[in-house]
C-alpha positions as CSV (number, residue, x, y, z in Angstrom):
1,M,-37.8,-15.3,-22.7
2,T,-37.2,-13.0,-19.7
3,E,-40.6,-11.2,-18.0
4,Q,-39.3,-7.7,-18.8
5,R,-41.7,-5.2,-19.9
6,H,-39.0,-2.7,-21.7
7,K,-36.3,-3.9,-24.0
8,P,-32.9,-3.3,-22.2
9,V,-30.9,-0.1,-23.0
10,L,-28.0,-0.2,-25.5
11,L,-28.5,-3.7,-25.9
12,Q,-26.4,-4.2,-29.0
13,E,-24.1,-1.9,-28.2
14,V,-23.4,-3.7,-24.6
15,I,-23.0,-7.0,-26.2
16,D,-20.5,-5.6,-28.8
17,G,-18.6,-3.6,-26.4
18,L,-18.2,-7.1,-24.1
19,T,-16.9,-9.1,-27.1
20,I,-18.1,-11.9,-25.5
21,R,-16.6,-15.3,-26.0
22,P,-18.5,-18.5,-25.7
23,D,-16.2,-20.1,-22.7
24,G,-15.7,-16.8,-21.1
25,C,-16.9,-15.8,-17.6
26,Y,-19.0,-12.5,-17.4
27,V,-20.5,-10.5,-14.6
28,D,-23.6,-8.5,-14.9
29,C,-23.5,-6.4,-11.8
30,T,-27.2,-4.8,-12.1
31,F,-29.9,-7.7,-13.5
32,G,-32.8,-5.9,-13.1
33,G,-35.5,-7.1,-15.7
34,G,-32.8,-9.2,-17.0
35,G,-32.5,-8.1,-20.6
36,H,-28.9,-7.5,-20.7
37,S,-28.4,-11.1,-19.1
38,Q,-30.3,-13.0,-21.3
39,A,-28.4,-12.0,-24.5
40,I,-25.1,-12.3,-22.7
41,L,-26.4,-16.1,-22.3
42,Q,-26.9,-16.3,-25.9
43,H,-23.4,-15.7,-26.5
44,L,-21.8,-18.2,-24.3
45,G,-21.5,-21.7,-24.7
46,A,-21.6,-24.5,-22.1
47,S,-18.6,-23.9,-20.7
48,G,-19.1,-20.1,-20.1
49,R,-20.0,-18.3,-16.9
50,L,-22.4,-15.6,-15.6
51,F,-22.7,-14.0,-12.3
52,V,-25.6,-11.9,-11.8
53,F,-25.7,-9.3,-8.8
54,D,-28.8,-7.2,-7.5
55,K,-29.5,-5.8,-4.1
56,D,-33.3,-6.0,-5.4
57,K,-35.3,-9.1,-3.7
58,Q,-37.7,-8.9,-6.8
59,A,-35.1,-8.9,-9.4
60,I,-33.5,-11.9,-7.7
61,E,-36.4,-13.7,-7.5
62,L,-36.9,-13.2,-11.4
63,A,-33.3,-14.2,-12.0
64,D,-33.9,-17.5,-10.1
65,R,-36.9,-18.2,-11.7
66,L,-35.2,-17.5,-15.4
67,Y,-31.7,-19.2,-14.4
68,G,-32.3,-21.4,-11.5
69,D,-31.5,-24.5,-13.4
70,D,-28.8,-23.0,-15.9
71,A,-25.2,-24.5,-14.5
72,R,-23.4,-21.4,-16.1
73,V,-25.5,-18.9,-14.0
74,S,-24.6,-17.8,-10.5
75,V,-27.2,-15.5,-8.9
76,I,-26.2,-13.1,-6.0
77,H,-28.6,-10.9,-4.0
78,G,-26.6,-8.8,-2.8
79,S,-24.8,-5.1,-3.9
80,F,-22.1,-5.0,-6.4
81,T,-19.6,-4.0,-3.9
82,Q,-19.0,-7.6,-3.2
83,L,-17.6,-8.0,-6.7
84,Q,-14.6,-8.8,-6.2
85,S,-15.1,-10.9,-2.7
86,V,-17.7,-13.0,-4.7
87,I,-15.1,-13.8,-7.5
88,E,-12.6,-14.5,-5.2
89,R,-14.9,-17.2,-3.8
90,F,-16.2,-18.8,-6.7
91,V,-13.5,-18.2,-9.5
92,S,-10.3,-16.1,-9.1
93,V,-9.4,-12.5,-9.5
94,G,-7.9,-11.5,-12.9
95,R,-9.9,-14.6,-14.7
96,V,-13.2,-12.4,-15.3
97,D,-13.5,-11.2,-19.3
98,G,-16.6,-9.1,-19.2
99,I,-18.4,-6.6,-16.4
100,L,-21.4,-4.8,-17.2
101,L,-22.7,-1.9,-14.7
102,D,-26.4,-1.1,-16.0
103,L,-26.3,2.2,-13.0
104,G,-29.4,3.9,-11.5
105,V,-33.1,2.6,-11.0
106,S,-34.6,-0.2,-12.9
107,S,-37.8,-0.2,-15.4
108,L,-38.9,-3.4,-13.2
109,Q,-38.5,-0.8,-10.1
110,L,-40.2,2.0,-11.9
111,D,-42.8,0.4,-13.3
112,T,-44.1,-1.2,-9.7
113,P,-46.0,1.6,-8.4
114,Q,-45.9,0.5,-4.6
115,R,-41.9,0.7,-4.6
116,G,-42.1,4.6,-4.8
117,F,-39.6,5.5,-7.4
118,S,-41.6,6.9,-9.8
119,F,-44.1,10.2,-9.0
120,Q,-46.5,9.8,-12.2
121,Q,-48.1,6.7,-10.3
122,E,-49.3,7.0,-6.8
123,G,-47.5,4.8,-4.4
124,E,-45.9,4.5,-1.0
125,L,-42.7,6.7,-0.5
126,D,-40.0,3.8,-0.3
127,M,-37.5,4.1,-2.7
128,R,-35.0,1.4,-1.5
129,M,-33.7,-1.0,-3.9
130,N,-33.4,-3.5,-1.1
131,T,-36.3,-3.5,0.4
132,M,-34.7,-5.6,3.3
133,T,-32.6,-3.1,4.8
134,G,-32.4,0.9,5.3
135,I,-34.5,3.7,6.2
136,T,-37.0,4.8,3.4
137,A,-37.9,7.7,1.6
138,R,-40.7,8.4,3.6
139,E,-38.8,8.0,6.7
140,W,-35.8,10.5,5.2
141,I,-38.3,13.0,4.0
142,N,-40.0,13.3,7.3
143,A,-37.3,13.5,9.5
144,T,-34.3,15.3,7.8
145,P,-33.5,18.9,8.5
146,V,-33.9,21.8,6.1
147,Q,-30.5,22.5,5.5
148,E,-29.7,18.9,4.9
149,M,-32.2,18.2,2.7
150,A,-31.5,21.1,0.3
151,K,-27.9,20.2,0.1
152,V,-28.9,16.6,-1.2
153,F,-31.3,18.2,-3.7
154,K,-28.6,20.2,-5.0
155,Q,-25.6,18.0,-4.8
156,Y,-27.4,14.8,-6.1
157,G,-30.2,16.4,-8.3
158,E,-28.6,19.4,-9.4
159,E,-31.8,21.1,-8.4
160,K,-31.4,25.1,-8.5
161,F,-34.5,25.2,-6.5
162,A,-33.5,23.0,-3.4
163,R,-33.8,25.3,-0.8
164,R,-37.3,26.4,-1.6
165,I,-38.1,23.2,-2.0
166,A,-36.7,21.7,1.1
167,R,-38.6,24.5,2.7
168,A,-42.0,23.6,1.0
169,I,-41.6,19.8,2.4
170,A,-40.7,21.0,6.0
171,H,-43.8,23.1,6.0
172,Q,-45.9,20.3,4.5
173,R,-44.8,17.7,6.8
174,Q,-45.8,20.1,9.9
175,Q,-49.4,19.7,8.4
176,G,-49.1,15.8,8.7
177,V,-46.8,13.3,7.5
178,I,-46.0,13.1,3.7
179,E,-46.7,9.6,2.8
180,T,-46.8,9.2,-1.1
181,T,-45.1,10.0,-4.4
182,R,-47.9,12.4,-5.3
183,Q,-48.1,14.0,-2.0
184,L,-44.5,14.9,-2.5
185,A,-44.7,15.6,-6.1
186,D,-47.2,17.9,-5.8
187,V,-45.2,19.6,-2.9
188,I,-42.5,20.3,-5.4
189,C,-44.4,21.7,-7.9
190,A,-46.2,23.9,-6.0
191,S,-43.1,25.1,-4.8
192,V,-41.2,26.0,-7.9
193,P,-41.9,28.7,-10.6
194,P,-43.4,27.1,-13.7
195,H,-40.5,28.9,-15.5
196,N,-37.2,29.6,-15.6
197,M,-35.3,32.7,-15.4
198,A,-35.6,32.7,-19.1
199,G,-39.2,32.4,-19.7
200,R,-38.6,28.8,-21.2
201,K,-40.7,25.8,-19.6
202,R,-38.6,23.3,-18.0
203,K,-37.8,20.4,-20.1
204,K,-38.2,17.9,-17.3
205,H,-41.2,17.4,-14.3
206,P,-40.3,19.5,-11.6
207,A,-39.8,16.4,-9.4
208,T,-37.6,14.9,-11.5
209,R,-34.5,15.9,-10.0
210,V,-35.5,15.5,-6.4
211,F,-36.8,12.3,-6.8
212,Q,-33.3,11.2,-8.2
213,A,-31.7,12.8,-5.4
214,I,-33.6,11.3,-2.4
215,R,-33.0,7.5,-4.5
216,I,-29.4,8.4,-4.6
217,V,-29.0,8.9,-0.9
218,I,-31.2,6.5,0.1
219,N,-29.3,3.7,-1.9
220,R,-25.8,5.3,-1.3
221,E,-25.7,5.1,-5.0
222,L,-22.6,6.9,-5.7
223,E,-20.3,5.5,-2.8
224,E,-21.4,2.2,-3.9
225,L,-20.2,3.0,-7.4
226,E,-16.9,4.4,-5.9
227,D,-16.5,1.3,-3.9
228,V,-16.9,-1.2,-7.2
229,L,-14.9,0.7,-10.0
230,P,-11.5,-0.1,-8.5
231,Q,-12.7,-3.7,-8.0
232,T,-13.2,-4.0,-11.7
233,R,-9.6,-3.5,-12.3
234,H,-8.8,-6.3,-10.0
235,V,-11.0,-8.9,-11.2
236,L,-10.6,-8.3,-15.1
237,A,-8.8,-10.7,-16.7
238,V,-6.2,-9.2,-19.6
239,K,-8.0,-7.6,-22.5
240,G,-11.2,-8.2,-20.4
241,R,-13.9,-5.5,-21.0
242,L,-15.6,-2.9,-18.5
243,V,-18.9,-1.5,-20.0
244,I,-20.9,0.9,-18.1
245,I,-24.5,2.8,-18.6
246,S,-25.2,5.8,-17.0
247,F,-28.1,8.0,-16.7
248,H,-27.3,11.0,-15.2
249,S,-23.8,13.6,-14.9
250,L,-23.0,12.9,-11.4
251,E,-22.7,8.8,-12.5
252,D,-21.1,9.5,-15.6
253,R,-18.7,11.9,-14.3
254,L,-17.2,9.3,-11.5
255,V,-16.9,6.5,-14.9
256,K,-15.2,8.8,-16.9
257,R,-12.7,10.1,-14.0
258,F,-12.2,6.6,-13.0
259,M,-11.2,5.3,-16.6
260,R,-9.2,8.2,-17.4
261,E,-6.9,7.8,-13.9
262,Q,-6.3,4.2,-15.0
263,E,-5.6,5.4,-18.3
264,R,-2.9,7.6,-17.0
265,A,-0.8,4.5,-15.8
266,D,1.6,4.3,-13.2
267,P,2.8,8.2,-12.0
268,Y,5.9,9.4,-12.7
269,P,7.9,12.6,-11.8
270,D,7.6,15.5,-14.4
271,G,10.8,15.6,-16.6
272,L,11.8,11.6,-16.0
273,P,12.2,9.8,-19.2
274,V,10.0,7.2,-19.2
275,T,9.6,4.4,-22.1
276,A,6.3,3.6,-23.6
277,A,6.9,-0.3,-22.2
278,Q,7.4,1.2,-18.6
279,I,4.0,2.8,-18.7
280,K,1.5,0.2,-17.0
281,P,-2.2,1.7,-17.5
282,G,-4.8,-0.5,-15.5
283,L,-7.6,0.3,-18.1
284,L,-7.4,1.7,-21.6
285,R,-10.5,3.3,-23.3
286,I,-12.4,1.8,-26.2
287,G,-13.8,4.4,-28.5
288,R,-15.9,7.4,-27.2
289,A,-18.9,7.5,-25.1
290,V,-21.8,6.1,-26.9
291,K,-25.7,7.4,-26.8
292,A,-28.6,5.4,-27.8
293,S,-30.0,6.3,-31.4
294,A,-32.9,8.4,-32.0
295,A,-34.7,5.4,-33.2
296,E,-34.3,3.5,-30.0
297,V,-35.2,6.5,-27.7
298,A,-38.3,6.5,-29.9
299,I,-39.3,3.0,-28.8
300,N,-37.7,3.3,-25.1
301,I,-37.7,7.0,-23.4
302,R,-35.4,5.5,-20.7
303,A,-32.5,5.3,-23.6
304,R,-32.8,9.3,-23.6
305,S,-30.2,10.1,-21.1
306,A,-27.9,6.7,-21.3
307,V,-24.5,7.3,-21.9
308,L,-21.9,3.9,-22.3
309,R,-18.7,3.6,-21.8
310,I,-16.1,1.0,-22.5
311,A,-12.6,0.2,-21.2
312,E,-10.2,-2.6,-21.4
313,R,-7.9,-4.3,-19.0
314,A,-4.5,-3.3,-19.7
315,A,-1.3,-5.9,-19.8
316,A,-0.1,-6.8,-16.6
């Protein structure tokens, strides 16, 4: 059994989407609490293979603890941007039968206050998925100019009060360093009106979008997603499946656009007669976007914003 506290999001939908073969080769690019990997392994036979990636040392320690003695599993401590180079080293490109990306922050990270991902628990402002490198959220918040902060909050958090919040943070840090998640959340809450222009209460906590934006920029989440998406096409075998779970619109737009562009096939000038046999799409989308059922959301609130998309590697 895994040591996770929450059921992984859209678990059955992920397993169905991957169409797992007992002797197949699969990659879980975001191990997290290990729930998806555990389910994949339950469908693999002795000759199956699973690669698991995670930047988070805590997640990798869990993976080693659970599967260090399982010859089918290779544990990679690092970003999934290493996908193609790792697969080339251990297998070969075009031999992977399924890839899973469960994007965003994991429940393991959210439930550990000292990691600083959640404003609902007091903790140091860290927010790094890989605590061995990069600047912390504390360093970023206390040094970034107002204009840049506002841009990040607007671009990555889609926060309409971005400038007001950035100014409030700058004012607060003049009084002293902002050290903790609660301190930052309090500054944010005090700087925005409790109601929107229509007079209705916010559906989300005022700090939600800002914490998301800081986390994204600290961990370069969108840049890394853009980096790995083209690699998935190269490492997948024909009929291999790509399954991606996104948790906010910025991620989902990147995924949707990538799959759509891959499905458009090789570019041809308008008006040029081309037969269906000559069209060579990289990936084919499978079904429509999938969201969690009301029943799943009721027992796992994190599933509320999850969007799952599936694509399949087209014939070469």
